[in-house]
N, C-alpha and C positions, 0 to 999 in steps of 0.2 A: 548488942551489936550484931546478933544473928542467932542461929539455932544452937541450942544446947540440949542434947537428948531429945526429949519428946516435947519441947517447948521453944518458943521464941523469946529471947530476952533483949529488950531495947535498952540502950545506954546513951546518956547525954554525952556527946563528943567534947564538950568543953569542961566537964567535971569529972568524966569517967564514972559517974554514978548511974546505978540501974534506975530506969524510969518505967519499966513495965514488963509483964510476963503474959504470954498468950500461949495456950496449949495448941499444938498442931491438931488439925481435924483428923478425926478417925475415918476410916474408909466409909462407914455409914453416914458420917456427917458430910463427907464430900459428895456421896450419892445423893443425899437429900438436897444439897445446894444445887447441884447440876440439874436435878430434876425440877426444882423450883424455878430455876432460870429458864429452862427449856419450855416448861408449861406457860410461863409468863409471856413468852414470845407470841403465843397464839393471839392473845388479847391485845397486846401492846402494838402489834403490826396493824391491827384493825382500828386502832384509835386514830382519828383524824389527826394529820400532821399539826394542824393549828392547835388542837388540844394538847398534844405532846409539847408544843411550844409554850403553851400556858404553864404547864408544870415546870419547864426548863426555866422560864422566867421566875417562877416561884423559888426555885432552887437558887438562882442568882441572888435573889433578895435575901434569902436565909444566909448565904455565904457572907454578904456584906454585913449582915447583923452579927455575925460570929467572927469577924476579922481578929479581934484581940485574942480570942481563945484559940483560933485555928493557926494564927501566926505564932503564937507561943508554943503550940504543939510542934509545928515545923522546926522552930528554933531548938527545941528540946530533943527532938528526935534525930536531926541531922546537922544541926550547928549553923543554920543560915542566919546572918545578922537580922535583927528585929525588923529594920525598915525594909529589907528586901523580902522578908517573909510576908509582911503585910501587902507588899506590892504583888506578891504571887497570888494571894487570895483574890485581890481585886481583878487581876488579870483573868482568873478562872471565871469570875462573875461576868465580865465583859464578853468572854468567849461563849459562855452559855447563852448570853443574850443575842449574840451574832448568829448562832445556829438556830436558835428559836425563831428569829425573824427571817433568816435567809433560806431555811430548809424548804418552805414551799416552792420557791423559785429554783433552787438547786435540784429538787427532785421532781419537778414538773414533767409530765410526759412531753416528748419532743416529736413533732411530726417528721416523718421520713418518707418522702415521695418515692413510690416504687411502681410496679406494674399493676397495682390494685387501685381501687377507688379511694381506699384509705389505708394507711399503715402508720404506725407510730412506734416510738421506743419508750417503754415503761421501765421505771427504776424502782425495784422492789427490794425489801430487806432480805438478807440471807438467812438470819437466825441468831444464834447466840455467838458472840465474838469474845474470845478469851483475850484479855489485855494483860500482858506481862510487862510490869512497869518498874522504873528504877527509883532510887531514893533522892537523886539530886534536886528535883523539883517535885516533891512528893504529891502535891495536889494538882499542879498545872499539868504535869506530864499525863496524868490520868484524865483530866478533863479534856485536854485537847484531842485525846483519842476517843473518849466516851461520849462527849457531847454530840459530835456529828453522827457517830454510830447509833446512839439512842435516837436522835431525831430522825434518822433514816428508817426507824422502826425495829432496829435490832435490840436484843438484850445483851448485857455485859456481864461477864465473869472476870473479876479482877484477882490476879495474883500479883501482889505488890512485893517490893523489896522488904525483906524481913525487919530491917532496922527502922522502917517507917510504917509499921503495922498499925499504930495508932492513927496515923493520918488516913489509912485506907478505911478504917472503921468509922472515923469522923466523917468522911465524904459520904460514905454509905448512909450515915444518919441524916445528913443534909438532904439527900435525895429522897429518903423515906419521909422525912418531915415535910418535904415539899409536895408530897402526895403521889409519887410515883408507886405504881402498884407493886405489891409483894413479889420479889423475885425478879424484877426487871433489872436490878443492879445487885449482883451477888458477889461476896468476898470469899476467896479461898485462902486459908492459912495452911499451906502445905510446904514441905521442903522442895528444893529444886529438883531433886531426883524423881519426884512424883508428877512434874509438869508434863513430861512426854505422854504419860498415860492419859492425862486430861485431854491433850491435844488430839490423841487418837480416838476419844469418845465420840461416837456418831452424832451426839447432840451438840458438839461444837462445830460451828460452820466455818470459822476463820480465826486467825490469830494475828494480833498486833503486838509488836514488841519494840520497846526502847531500851537499848542496853549496849554491851560491848559486841564487837564483831564475832567473838567466840560464842557468846550467848545467841546471837542471831543465826550463826550457822547451825547450832544445835537445835533451835526451834525450827528453822527452815527444813532441816532434815527430818524431823519428827512430822512436821506438817506435810512435807512433800510425799512422805510415805503413806499418808492418809488422804492425799489429794485435797488438802485444805489450803485456801487463799491466805496469804501472809502479806503484811506490811511491816518492813523492818526499818526503824530509825536507829542507826548504829553510831559508831564513834566518829570523831572528826579530828582533824589536825589543820585547822583553818589557817590559811595564809593571809596576812595582813601586809599589804604591799604599799610602800611609801615611794612614790616616783620622784624625780629630780625637782618637779615644780610644785610639790605638795606644800600645803600649810603644815609645817613641821609641829608647831605647838598644838594645833587642833588635833592632828594625828596622834601625837603622843598622849594627850589627855583621853582621847577615846580609846587608844590601845590599853591604857591602864585600867580604864573602867571595864572594857570587854574581857581583859585577861584575868582580872582579880575579883570581879563580882562572884559571889557564891563560893568564895575561896578557890576560884579558878575551876570549880567542878561543873563545867558546862560543856556540852558537845560542840557548841558553836562558839566558844571563846576563841579570841585571837591568839593562837598558839605559836605560830611561826612568824615572827616579825622581820619582814624582808625589806631592807632599805637600800636604795641606790646610793653609791659611794659619795656623791657630791652633797648629800644631805644626811648621810648616816651619822656623822659625828654629832650634829645638831639634834637629830632624833634621839640618838642614844643618850645624850646629856639630858634632854628634856624628860625622857622616859624614866631614867634612873632617879632623877630629882623628885619626881612624882611618886614613884614607888616607895622611896624612902620616908615619905610623909604619911603613908597609909596607916591608919589606926588599927592595930591587930589586938584583939582581946575578947572580952566576954561579949558573946553575940546578943545577949539581952540588953546590952548598953547601947542606947540610941547613937552614941558617938562612934561605935565600932564599925569599921569598914570591911575588915577581913576576920572571919571567925576561924574555927578549927576545921580540919578535914573531917569527914563524916565517920571514918573508921580507922583504926590503928593500921590495919593492913594496907589501906590505901596510901597512907603516909609513908609507910615502909616502902611500897612499890615506887613511889615517885622519888624518894631519896635515892633509891637504886638507880633510877634513870639519870638523875642528877649526877651521881657519883661516876657512873660509867661514862657520861658525856664529858665530864671534866678530865677523866683519864684519857679520853681521845682528842683533847685539845681545846675544849670549851673553857671559858674564863668566867668566874663568878664576879658580877659587877654589883650585886646587891643581894642581901639575904643569904640563903643557903643553909641556915641552921634552925634549931628548935628554940623558941622562946623559953625561958625558965618559968614554966608554970604547968599546972595540970592541964590535961586535955591533949588532943591529937592535932597540935598546932605545928605549922611550918612557916617560917618567915617568907614573905613575898620575895620571890628570887627572879633575878635577871641573869641570863647566861649570854655572853657574847661569843662570837667566833663559831657559831653553830653551822654544821654542814652535814650533808648526807653521810650515812655511816655512824652518826651519833643518835642515841635514843631520843634526845631532845628534838631532833629533826625528823627522824623516821617514824617514830612511834606516837601514839597519842599520850600526851601528858595531862593527866586529869588532876589538876591541882594548881597551886599558886606558883608556876614557873613559866617565865616568858623567854623564848629562845630567839636571839637576835642573829640575823644572817645578812652580810653585806654582798651586794652584787654590783657589777660594772655599769648596767643600764637596764633599759625597759625589757629587752628580749631576755636577758639572763634572769631578771625578776620573774617574768612569766614561766620560764623553764623551771625555776626553783619552786614557784607556787604550784605547779602541776606535777612536780616530782614528789608525789605522795601516793600512798596506797588508799587514802581517803578522798572523799569529794563531797563534803557536806556544805559548808559556807565559805565565803572568802570576802576580802576587802581590797579596794584600791584607792589610793589617795593621790589626787592630782587637782591642780586649779583649772585644768582644761576638762570639763565634763564630757565632752565628745571623745577625748583621748581615753578617758576613764571607761566610757561605754564600750569603745573598741577593745580595750584591754579585757573588760568584764566578759565580753562574748567569747573570748579565747580561754577563759579559766574554766577548768574541768570540775565544776561544782554544781550542787543543786540550787544554789543562789549566791548572788554577789550584791554587795552593798558598796556604793561609790560614795566616798567621803561621808560615811556613817557607820554605826555599829550594827553588826550582824544581830538580828533578833527575830523572834517568831511573832506573827500577827495573824490572827484568825482570817483576815482578808486576803492573805497570801498563802500559796501553797508551800509546804515545808517538807524537806526530805533531801536525800542525797544520791550519789552515784558511787561507783566502785565499792570499797569496803565500808562505805557509810550507809549502804543498804539500798532499798528500793521501795517503790510506792510513795505516796504523799499523804500528809495530814494537813488539816485545815483547808480552807477556801472550798470551792466546789469539788476540786479534785479529791480532797479528803473525805467528804461525806459520801462520795460515789465509789470509794475503795470497796466497801462491804455492801453492795447492792447487786442484785441480778439485773443485768441489762437485757431486758426481754423485748424481743421483736413481736409485735402484734400486727397481723395482716388480715384485712377483711376484704371480701370480694367486692 
């Protein structure tokens, strides 16, 4: 589940059994990896983007051919239910194909009329990008950052979460087997306290991180001191707003799926469920009824809908947020305890009466806990939704789509989904504001984060 002395030890969250040991890299090994990735950039950037796309397509095909083993590895290392793990691998393949096909257009030189006969904007790679990635989507998080950066002509140095080290090495093997040149994608196995030194290395051109706000601040501080570009996708406390004319049953069904997939361990999960008084009773009843039917158990069982949390410390932290919220007036409507079994499980939990001043409302709750808040009307719903330090995603439910659009435009987030579940899609930019970070992944905005926007002027 993390570092022990001079090695990484991975543990199955459902059984608490050890699954792997990986020695931390020595200083010489880190230097060799950094050197290889930096050297590989010279040739990789010169490779035509169409050829890079062919290699990315090959990687997507290999991913699909390895879905059973890669999904099993995801489940074993972080507890994701088997069906969700298979879907994660497929999503990685789709995203690789999207950027393989879309990169030539996204990166094309753009004419820029000026005082010359001819001037244009060229988009050129920066160099080696350090990707500091989390455990909750151990392949997808890496691919959504790496695929566009690689297609732009950058090389990637991956520092993955320690508890998903096997996934990092498995993805590196996929890219190697697809034919990517040696060094284009490198894996660093180092403890967190050595990351800042890697960021400061002059061979690293930029850093992309998905993680907590605290981790983002630490990386931004190190990168800022070295004048390195950063993209930060940080935490979220997404509001899921149910207005008085909403389809309550559809909203409840989507809220349950959004909040409890991946055992609630998603930055864009529907965490704060805000319902207008006139529909709050019906929404609460429909929500709780669905939560109580969720199948919790062995994540390798195809029937399981909610598996364990990824680490014991994460469960402990969520239980602390739950306890303090109840002490401040929240009520438990469902769950709240630990199932009687091995593994780091927590029952799918619904809290009612949540309000500012409670951890369930103010903080990011990263696990199977839904916080219900009642409001008097649309304006109070908007104020509650925006009363957050975070601004990643959001939802609004209403039968009047134009009303939903007006509401969405006033939400302080990087994305809003009307009558649908917040999700990431390679065709749409992804990222947040406030303590949810800055910069964008995916879409044209994502592939252009780590490029040099170069003005070329000709007489």
